[in-house]
TIVO-2410 file (N, C-alpha, C; in nm, 3 decimals):
# residues 65
REC num residu      c1      c2      c3 atome chaine
REC   1      M   3.414  -1.714   1.591     N      A
REC   1      M   3.277  -1.707   1.542    CA      A
REC   1      M   3.193  -1.808   1.619     C      A
REC   2      V   3.071  -1.769   1.653     N      A
REC   2      V   2.976  -1.861   1.715    CA      A
REC   2      V   2.920  -1.949   1.604     C      A
REC   3      N   2.953  -2.078   1.609     N      A
REC   3      N   2.909  -2.170   1.504    CA      A
REC   3      N   2.776  -2.235   1.535     C      A
REC   4      G   2.738  -2.242   1.664     N      A
REC   4      G   2.611  -2.304   1.699    CA      A
REC   4      G   2.583  -2.288   1.847     C      A
REC   5      I   2.455  -2.306   1.882     N      A
REC   5      I   2.411  -2.298   2.022    CA      A
REC   5      I   2.323  -2.418   2.051     C      A
REC   6      L   2.349  -2.484   2.163     N      A
REC   6      L   2.261  -2.589   2.214    CA      A
REC   6      L   2.198  -2.531   2.339     C      A
REC   7      Y   2.071  -2.489   2.328     N      A
REC   7      Y   2.005  -2.419   2.437    CA      A
REC   7      Y   1.915  -2.511   2.517     C      A
REC   8      T   1.936  -2.512   2.649     N      A
REC   8      T   1.843  -2.572   2.743    CA      A
REC   8      T   1.833  -2.475   2.861     C      A
REC   9      I   1.726  -2.482   2.935     N      A
REC   9      I   1.706  -2.389   3.046    CA      A
REC   9      I   1.817  -2.403   3.149     C      A
REC  10      E   1.865  -2.524   3.173     N      A
REC  10      E   1.959  -2.547   3.281    CA      A
REC  10      E   2.106  -2.551   3.240     C      A
REC  11      N   2.138  -2.588   3.116     N      A
REC  11      N   2.278  -2.613   3.082    CA      A
REC  11      N   2.305  -2.587   2.934     C      A
REC  12      S   2.302  -2.462   2.893     N      A
REC  12      S   2.326  -2.429   2.753    CA      A
REC  12      S   2.474  -2.433   2.722     C      A
REC  13      S   2.506  -2.455   2.596     N      A
REC  13      S   2.644  -2.451   2.551    CA      A
REC  13      S   2.648  -2.390   2.411     C      A
REC  14      A   2.767  -2.346   2.373     N      A
REC  14      A   2.785  -2.288   2.240    CA      A
REC  14      A   2.910  -2.348   2.178     C      A
REC  15      L   2.911  -2.352   2.047     N      A
REC  15      L   3.026  -2.399   1.972    CA      A
REC  15      L   3.094  -2.275   1.912     C      A
REC  16      I   3.215  -2.247   1.959     N      A
REC  16      I   3.290  -2.130   1.913    CA      A
REC  16      I   3.424  -2.178   1.860     C      A
REC  17      D   3.445  -2.159   1.731     N      A
REC  17      D   3.570  -2.201   1.667    CA      A
REC  17      D   3.606  -2.345   1.700     C      A
REC  18      G   3.508  -2.432   1.702     N      A
REC  18      G   3.532  -2.574   1.726    CA      A
REC  18      G   3.543  -2.613   1.873     C      A
REC  19      H   3.526  -2.517   1.965     N      A
REC  19      H   3.534  -2.544   2.108    CA      A
REC  19      H   3.394  -2.534   2.170     C      A
REC  20      I   3.358  -2.631   2.252     N      A
REC  20      I   3.230  -2.626   2.324    CA      A
REC  20      I   3.253  -2.548   2.452     C      A
REC  21      V   3.174  -2.444   2.472     N      A
REC  21      V   3.186  -2.359   2.591    CA      A
REC  21      V   3.051  -2.345   2.659     C      A
REC  22      R   3.058  -2.316   2.789     N      A
REC  22      R   2.938  -2.293   2.869    CA      A
REC  22      R   2.950  -2.158   2.938     C      A
REC  23      E   2.839  -2.110   2.995     N      A
REC  23      E   2.841  -1.985   3.069    CA      A
REC  23      E   2.948  -1.993   3.178     C      A
REC  24      G   3.027  -1.887   3.191     N      A
REC  24      G   3.134  -1.883   3.289    CA      A
REC  24      G   3.270  -1.925   3.234     C      A
REC  25      D   3.271  -1.994   3.120     N      A
REC  25      D   3.398  -2.034   3.058    CA      A
REC  25      D   3.466  -1.913   2.995     C      A
REC  26      T   3.594  -1.929   2.967     N      A
REC  26      T   3.672  -1.826   2.899    CA      A
REC  26      T   3.736  -1.888   2.776     C      A
REC  27      I   3.732  -1.815   2.663     N      A
REC  27      I   3.796  -1.859   2.540    CA      A
REC  27      I   3.866  -1.737   2.479     C      A
REC  28      Y   3.991  -1.754   2.443     N      A
REC  28      Y   4.073  -1.645   2.387    CA      A
REC  28      Y   4.075  -1.525   2.481     C      A
REC  29      G   4.067  -1.548   2.610     N      A
REC  29      G   4.068  -1.440   2.706    CA      A
REC  29      G   3.937  -1.365   2.719     C      A
REC  30      V   3.831  -1.417   2.659     N      A
REC  30      V   3.699  -1.355   2.662    CA      A
REC  30      V   3.605  -1.446   2.741     C      A
REC  31      K   3.532  -1.389   2.837     N      A
REC  31      K   3.443  -1.468   2.923    CA      A
REC  31      K   3.305  -1.480   2.860     C      A
REC  32      I   3.248  -1.601   2.869     N      A
REC  32      I   3.111  -1.627   2.824    CA      A
REC  32      I   3.019  -1.590   2.940     C      A
REC  33      I   2.940  -1.485   2.922     N      A
REC  33      I   2.851  -1.438   3.028    CA      A
REC  33      I   2.718  -1.511   3.024     C      A
REC  34      K   2.657  -1.518   2.907     N      A
REC  34      K   2.523  -1.578   2.895    CA      A
REC  34      K   2.507  -1.640   2.757     C      A
REC  35      I   2.439  -1.753   2.754     N      A
REC  35      I   2.404  -1.819   2.628    CA      A
REC  35      I   2.253  -1.831   2.626     C      A
REC  36      D   2.189  -1.775   2.524     N      A
REC  36      D   2.045  -1.795   2.511    CA      A
REC  36      D   2.015  -1.859   2.376     C      A
REC  37      Q   1.891  -1.863   2.338     N      A
REC  37      Q   1.851  -1.937   2.219    CA      A
REC  37      Q   1.910  -1.884   2.090     C      A
REC  38      T   1.938  -1.756   2.083     N      A
REC  38      T   1.982  -1.697   1.957    CA      A
REC  38      T   2.117  -1.628   1.960     C      A
REC  39      K   2.175  -1.609   2.080     N      A
REC  39      K   2.299  -1.532   2.087    CA      A
REC  39      K   2.379  -1.567   2.211     C      A
REC  40      V   2.505  -1.525   2.208     N      A
REC  40      V   2.597  -1.544   2.321    CA      A
REC  40      V   2.642  -1.406   2.365     C      A
REC  41      E   2.645  -1.384   2.497     N      A
REC  41      E   2.695  -1.258   2.552    CA      A
REC  41      E   2.836  -1.280   2.605     C      A
REC  42      F   2.927  -1.190   2.567     N      A
REC  42      F   3.068  -1.199   2.603    CA      A
REC  42      F   3.109  -1.079   2.688     C      A
REC  43      E   3.225  -1.094   2.760     N      A
REC  43      E   3.281  -0.983   2.837    CA      A
REC  43      E   3.432  -0.993   2.838     C      A
REC  44      K   3.497  -0.879   2.820     N      A
REC  44      K   3.642  -0.870   2.836    CA      A
REC  44      K   3.679  -0.728   2.876     C      A
REC  45      N   3.760  -0.718   2.978     N      A
REC  45      N   3.807  -0.588   3.027    CA      A
REC  45      N   3.693  -0.491   3.054     C      A
REC  46      G   3.582  -0.541   3.108     N      A
REC  46      G   3.470  -0.455   3.143    CA      A
REC  46      G   3.376  -0.422   3.028     C      A
REC  47      K   3.408  -0.465   2.908     N      A
REC  47      K   3.321  -0.441   2.792    CA      A
REC  47      K   3.241  -0.567   2.763     C      A
REC  48      T   3.112  -0.551   2.735     N      A
REC  48      T   3.027  -0.665   2.700    CA      A
REC  48      T   2.970  -0.644   2.559     C      A
REC  49      W   2.941  -0.755   2.493     N      A
REC  49      W   2.878  -0.751   2.362    CA      A
REC  49      W   2.810  -0.885   2.338     C      A
REC  50      E   2.719  -0.886   2.240     N      A
REC  50      E   2.647  -1.007   2.203    CA      A
REC  50      E   2.681  -1.044   2.060     C      A
REC  51      Q   2.673  -1.173   2.033     N      A
REC  51      Q   2.700  -1.221   1.899    CA      A
REC  51      Q   2.604  -1.335   1.867     C      A
REC  52      R   2.544  -1.331   1.751     N      A
REC  52      R   2.452  -1.435   1.706    CA      A
REC  52      R   2.529  -1.544   1.630     C      A
REC  53      V   2.464  -1.655   1.608     N      A
REC  53      V   2.524  -1.766   1.534    CA      A
REC  53      V   2.557  -1.720   1.392     C      A
REC  54      R   2.678  -1.753   1.349     N      A
REC  54      R   2.731  -1.726   1.214    CA      A
REC  54      R   2.745  -1.578   1.184     C      A
REC  55      Q   2.736  -1.493   1.285     N      A
REC  55      Q   2.758  -1.350   1.269    CA      A
REC  55      Q   2.908  -1.323   1.279     C      A
REC  56      W   2.959  -1.232   1.198     N      A
REC  56      W   3.101  -1.199   1.205    CA      A
REC  56      W   3.131  -1.148   1.345     C      A
REC  57      P   3.248  -1.182   1.399     N      A
REC  57      P   3.284  -1.137   1.533    CA      A
REC  57      P   3.283  -0.986   1.546     C      A
REC  58      D   3.241  -0.940   1.661     N      A
REC  58      D   3.239  -0.797   1.692    CA      A
REC  58      D   3.381  -0.743   1.688     C      A
REC  59      P   3.401  -0.620   1.644     N      A
REC  59      P   3.536  -0.561   1.640    CA      A
REC  59      P   3.605  -0.560   1.776     C      A
REC  60      V   3.531  -0.568   1.885     N      A
REC  60      V   3.592  -0.567   2.018    CA      A
REC  60      V   3.685  -0.686   2.036     C      A
REC  61      W   3.661  -0.799   1.965     N      A
REC  61      W   3.753  -0.914   1.973    CA      A
REC  61      W   3.893  -0.870   1.934     C      A
REC  62      R   3.904  -0.793   1.827     N      A
REC  62      R   4.035  -0.751   1.778    CA      A
REC  62      R   4.099  -0.645   1.867     C      A
REC  63      Q   4.019  -0.568   1.938     N      A
REC  63      Q   4.073  -0.463   2.024    CA      A
REC  63      Q   4.157  -0.520   2.137     C      A
REC  64      F   4.120  -0.638   2.184     N      A
REC  64      F   4.184  -0.692   2.302    CA      A
REC  64      F   4.272  -0.814   2.275     C      A
REC  65      N   4.272  -0.866   2.155     N      A
REC  65      N   4.352  -0.985   2.126    CA      A
REC  65      N   4.489  -0.946   2.076     C      A
***
């Protein structure tokens, strides 16, 4: 779950399950594509999706884990 976002134009980060991640990082085999003010964009196996803060994880997480 995305627990929080620290957004800056140059160096945004997100808090996911207690881990601080940045664009380009990978967590649980899922790549962080983009972090903006309200959501994080993810990619795995050619599939992309977005998730907002405190939103339940997209079902695609379970498809590939």
